[in-house]
VEXKOL-128112 format. One record per atom (N, C-alpha, C): residue number from 1; residue in one letter; atom name; x, y, z. Coordinates in nm, 4 decimals, padded with zeros to 6 digits, always signed. Layout:
<recs>
   n res atom        u        v        w
 NUM   A   CA        X        Y        Z
...
</recs>
This chain:
<recs>
   n res atom        u        v        w
   1   M    N +00.4776 -02.0256 +00.0519
   1   M   CA +00.4780 -01.7968 +00.1036
   1   M    C +00.5061 -01.7951 +00.1830
   2   E    N +00.6011 -01.6985 +00.1888
   2   E   CA +00.6495 -01.6427 +00.3500
   2   E    C +00.6040 -01.5527 +00.4035
   3   V    N +00.5821 -01.5149 +00.4971
   3   V   CA +00.5011 -01.3831 +00.6034
   3   V    C +00.5876 -01.3517 +00.6694
   4   G    N +00.5690 -01.2592 +00.6841
   4   G   CA +00.6852 -01.1276 +00.7450
   4   G    C +00.8080 -01.1343 +00.7411
   5   M    N +00.8155 -01.0844 +00.5987
   5   M   CA +00.9845 -01.0838 +00.5299
   5   M    C +00.9755 -00.9566 +00.5321
   6   K    N +01.0488 -00.8770 +00.5916
   6   K   CA +01.1999 -00.7950 +00.5573
   6   K    C +01.2363 -00.7047 +00.4678
   7   S    N +01.2529 -00.6372 +00.4125
   7   S   CA +01.2956 -00.5469 +00.3451
   7   S    C +01.3907 -00.4196 +00.3181
   8   S    N +01.4533 -00.3951 +00.3234
   8   S   CA +01.4991 -00.2632 +00.2953
   8   S    C +01.6038 -00.2077 +00.1531
   9   E    N +01.5377 -00.2694 +00.0807
   9   E   CA +01.5369 -00.2255 -00.0866
   9   E    C +01.4332 -00.0608 -00.0860
  10   K    N +01.4195 +00.0364 -00.1328
  10   K   CA +01.3417 +00.1520 -00.2284
  10   K    C +01.2649 +00.0784 -00.2834
  11   I    N +01.2129 +00.1170 -00.3098
  11   I   CA +01.0971 +00.0871 -00.4080
  11   I    C +01.0408 +00.2349 -00.4333
  12   A    N +01.0555 +00.2480 -00.6204
  12   A   CA +00.8950 +00.4032 -00.6074
  12   A    C +00.8018 +00.3723 -00.6349
  13   Y    N +00.7363 +00.4945 -00.6147
  13   Y   CA +00.5247 +00.4994 -00.5773
  13   Y    C +00.5583 +00.3926 -00.7796
  14   N    N +00.6423 +00.4252 -00.8915
  14   N   CA +00.5152 +00.4619 -00.9395
  14   N    C +00.6317 +00.2504 -01.0141
  15   Q    N +00.5937 +00.2405 -00.9258
  15   Q   CA +00.7177 +00.1151 -00.9698
  15   Q    C +00.6042 +00.0073 -00.9600
  16   F    N +00.5152 +00.0511 -00.7910
  16   F   CA +00.4095 -00.0972 -00.7823
  16   F    C +00.3201 -00.0386 -00.8700
  17   Y    N +00.2088 -00.2260 -00.8649
  17   Y   CA +00.1647 -00.2695 -00.9664
  17   Y    C -00.0159 -00.2178 -00.9428
  18   E    N -00.0316 -00.2054 -00.8452
  18   E   CA -00.1512 -00.1038 -00.8027
  18   E    C -00.1204 -00.1097 -00.6040
  19   L    N -00.1963 +00.0508 -00.5743
  19   L   CA -00.2794 -00.0232 -00.4163
  19   L    C -00.4271 -00.0184 -00.3902
  20   I    N -00.4719 -00.0769 -00.2790
  20   I   CA -00.5686 -00.0890 -00.3168
  20   I    C -00.6382 -00.0697 -00.0940
  21   E    N -00.7124 -00.0237 -00.1485
  21   E   CA -00.7684 +00.0306 -00.0093
  21   E    C -00.8456 -00.0155 -00.0219
  22   S    N -00.8979 -00.0967 +00.1285
  22   S   CA -01.0071 -00.1690 +00.1735
  22   S    C -01.0271 -00.1673 +00.2908
  23   K    N -01.1572 -00.2388 +00.3879
  23   K   CA -01.2122 -00.1308 +00.4909
  23   K    C -01.0830 -00.1221 +00.6611
  24   K    N -01.0415 -00.2071 +00.6358
  24   K   CA -00.9613 -00.2658 +00.7112
  24   K    C -00.8105 -00.2429 +00.6972
  25   S    N -00.7050 -00.2401 +00.5707
  25   S   CA -00.5489 -00.2107 +00.5462
  25   S    C -00.5270 -00.1668 +00.4079
  26   Y    N -00.3971 -00.1286 +00.4162
  26   Y   CA -00.3931 -00.0934 +00.2544
  26   Y    C -00.2313 -00.1849 +00.1242
  27   L    N -00.3394 -00.2968 +00.0410
  27   L   CA -00.3049 -00.3735 -00.0790
  27   L    C -00.1968 -00.3303 -00.1224
  28   F    N -00.0830 -00.3233 -00.1037
  28   F   CA +00.0654 -00.2918 -00.2215
  28   F    C +00.0776 -00.4134 -00.2707
  29   Y    N +00.0599 -00.3246 -00.3520
  29   Y   CA +00.0438 -00.4525 -00.5185
  29   Y    C +00.2079 -00.4574 -00.5582
  30   L    N +00.3001 -00.5270 -00.5339
  30   L   CA +00.4263 -00.5371 -00.6038
  30   L    C +00.4496 -00.5568 -00.7610
  31   D    N +00.3127 -00.6877 -00.8150
  31   D   CA +00.3172 -00.7148 -00.9242
  31   D    C +00.1664 -00.7866 -00.8984
  32   E    N +00.1251 -00.8721 -01.0056
  32   E   CA +00.0447 -00.9898 -00.9407
  32   E    C +00.0059 -01.0503 -00.8684
  33   K    N +00.1299 -01.0979 -00.7889
  33   K   CA +00.1078 -01.2454 -00.6899
  33   K    C +00.1852 -01.1575 -00.5594
  34   Y    N +00.2972 -01.0131 -00.5447
  34   Y   CA +00.3300 -00.9709 -00.4021
  34   Y    C +00.2935 -00.8707 -00.3762
  35   V    N +00.2568 -00.9293 -00.2606
  35   V   CA +00.1743 -00.7561 -00.1754
  35   V    C +00.1934 -00.7602 -00.0557
  36   S    N +00.1969 -00.6393 -00.0002
  36   S   CA +00.2555 -00.6081 +00.1255
  36   S    C +00.0855 -00.5509 +00.1929
  37   C    N +00.0673 -00.5622 +00.3393
  37   C   CA -00.0354 -00.5305 +00.3141
  37   C    C -00.0070 -00.4604 +00.4878
  38   V    N -00.0549 -00.3512 +00.4990
  38   V   CA -00.0671 -00.2737 +00.6804
  38   V    C -00.1969 -00.1923 +00.6873
  39   K    N -00.1887 -00.2579 +00.8080
  39   K   CA -00.3330 -00.2245 +00.9311
  39   K    C -00.3412 -00.1077 +00.8741
  40   K    N -00.4839 -00.0459 +00.9238
  40   K   CA -00.5329 +00.1407 +00.9114
  40   K    C -00.5129 +00.1159 +01.0564
  41   S    N -00.5471 +00.0196 +01.1762
  41   S   CA -00.5008 +00.0330 +01.2865
  41   S    C -00.3723 +00.1236 +01.3335
  42   E    N -00.2896 +00.0393 +01.2701
  42   E   CA -00.1408 +00.1020 +01.3089
  42   E    C -00.0786 +00.2204 +01.2251
  43   I    N -00.1766 +00.2805 +01.2280
  43   I   CA -00.1481 +00.3722 +01.1340
  43   I    C -00.1777 +00.5745 +01.2476
  44   S    N -00.1464 +00.6286 +01.2721
  44   S   CA -00.1015 +00.6823 +01.3317
  44   S    C -00.2088 +00.8433 +01.3083
  45   N    N -00.2193 +00.8576 +01.1480
  45   N   CA -00.3039 +00.9979 +01.1355
  45   N    C -00.3420 +00.9793 +00.9553
  46   L    N -00.4641 +00.8504 +00.9785
  46   L   CA -00.4505 +00.7676 +00.8971
  46   L    C -00.5586 +00.8626 +00.7679
  47   E    N -00.6063 +01.0088 +00.8198
  47   E   CA -00.6345 +01.1153 +00.7401
  47   E    C -00.5165 +01.1333 +00.6115
  48   E    N -00.4241 +01.1901 +00.7205
  48   E   CA -00.3349 +01.1785 +00.5943
  48   E    C -00.2188 +01.1718 +00.5538
  49   F    N -00.2821 +00.9536 +00.5970
  49   F   CA -00.1294 +00.9115 +00.4877
  49   F    C -00.2545 +00.8996 +00.4416
  50   S    N -00.3928 +00.8522 +00.3849
  50   S   CA -00.5207 +00.8144 +00.3181
  50   S    C -00.4340 +00.9421 +00.1942
  51   A    N -00.4803 +01.0546 +00.2559
  51   A   CA -00.4220 +01.1921 +00.1454
  51   A    C -00.2844 +01.1459 +00.0772
  52   F    N -00.1924 +01.1003 +00.1219
  52   F   CA -00.0940 +01.1400 +00.0692
  52   F    C -00.0819 +00.9981 -00.0300
  53   L    N -00.1063 +00.8335 -00.0271
  53   L   CA -00.1127 +00.8351 -00.0877
  53   L    C -00.2203 +00.7868 -00.2026
  54   K    N -00.3384 +00.8633 -00.1382
  54   K   CA -00.4181 +00.9023 -00.2861
  54   K    C -00.3332 +01.0019 -00.4223
  55   K    N -00.2538 +01.0691 -00.3775
  55   K   CA -00.1535 +01.1965 -00.4951
  55   K    C -00.0526 +01.1313 -00.4870
  56   A    N +00.0601 +00.9850 -00.4573
  56   A   CA +00.1118 +00.9864 -00.4134
  56   A    C +00.1146 +00.8438 -00.6039
  57   F    N +00.0439 +00.7851 -00.6213
  57   F   CA -00.0340 +00.7099 -00.5940
  57   F    C -00.1187 +00.6385 -00.7398
  58   G    N -00.1599 +00.7706 -00.7550
  58   G   CA -00.2836 +00.8990 -00.8580
  58   G    C -00.3554 +00.7679 -00.9755
  59   C    N -00.3283 +00.6911 -01.0030
  59   C   CA -00.4560 +00.5873 -01.1013
  59   C    C -00.4492 +00.4543 -01.0505
  60   K    N -00.3089 +00.4157 -00.9646
  60   K   CA -00.2917 +00.2995 -00.9268
  60   K    C -00.3564 +00.2761 -00.7753
  61   Y    N -00.4449 +00.4297 -00.7619
  61   Y   CA -00.4884 +00.3870 -00.6039
  61   Y    C -00.6298 +00.3272 -00.6609
  62   R    N -00.6781 +00.2259 -00.5539
  62   R   CA -00.8360 +00.2023 -00.5313
  62   R    C -00.9097 +00.1945 -00.4580
  63   K    N -01.0064 +00.1777 -00.4396
  63   K   CA -01.0603 +00.1750 -00.2899
  63   K    C -01.2105 +00.0943 -00.3061
  64   I    N -01.1292 +00.0186 -00.1789
  64   I   CA -01.2933 -00.0913 -00.2633
  64   I    C -01.3890 -00.2029 -00.1074
</recs>
């Protein structure tokens, strides 16, 4: 598994498998095996970002 891969390809919200919000991060699942993690500590306006994700991902959004 490669860590820290970068890509310039764009993916539509509806192409994601799932988005999971945990206490410290957001986990963007591309499918059941591939996930990208964004730490909440790296987000400047967390409340606004969270509201945007809930709206954009709809039923694919889950909080644990």
